[in-house]
C-alpha positions as CSV (number, residue, x, y, z in Angstrom):
1,M,70.5,-77.3,11.0
2,D,68.3,-79.8,12.9
3,K,70.0,-83.1,13.5
4,K,68.3,-86.1,15.1
5,Q,70.5,-87.5,17.9
6,N,71.0,-91.2,17.9
7,I,70.9,-91.9,21.7
8,P,71.0,-95.6,22.7
9,S,68.0,-96.7,24.7
10,V,66.4,-99.8,26.1
11,A,62.6,-100.4,25.9
12,P,60.8,-100.2,29.3
13,G,60.3,-103.5,30.9
14,I,63.1,-105.3,29.1
15,D,65.4,-107.5,31.3
16,D,68.7,-106.1,30.3
17,D,70.9,-109.0,31.3
18,E,68.8,-111.7,29.8
19,E,67.8,-110.0,26.6
20,L,71.1,-108.3,25.7
21,E,73.1,-111.5,26.3
22,R,70.9,-113.6,24.0
23,S,72.4,-114.1,20.5
24,A,70.4,-113.5,17.4
25,S,69.0,-116.5,15.6
26,K,70.1,-117.4,12.1
27,Q,66.8,-116.2,10.8
28,E,67.2,-112.9,12.5
29,K,70.7,-112.5,11.2
30,D,69.6,-113.4,7.6
31,K,66.9,-110.7,7.8
32,G,69.2,-108.1,9.4
33,E,67.0,-108.0,12.5
34,F,69.7,-107.7,15.1
35,T,71.7,-105.1,17.0
36,Q,75.3,-105.3,17.8
37,V,75.7,-104.8,21.6
38,T,78.9,-103.7,23.3
39,K,78.9,-104.1,27.1
40,L,81.2,-101.9,29.2
41,S,81.8,-102.4,32.9
42,Y,83.8,-100.3,35.3
43,D,85.8,-102.4,37.7
44,E,86.8,-100.1,40.6
45,V,89.5,-101.3,42.9
46,D,89.9,-99.8,46.3
47,P,93.5,-98.6,46.6
48,S,93.7,-99.2,50.4
């Protein structure tokens, strides 16, 4: 069975921080032209 994997990606040349933080406009939301973005960050604390 051949399944297409849905791997998240970002287009080359996109400014991740600026583009991914921008909210969709009302027109984009009405047309369904938006993507829900979940941002994870790893906050490592030095135990010493």
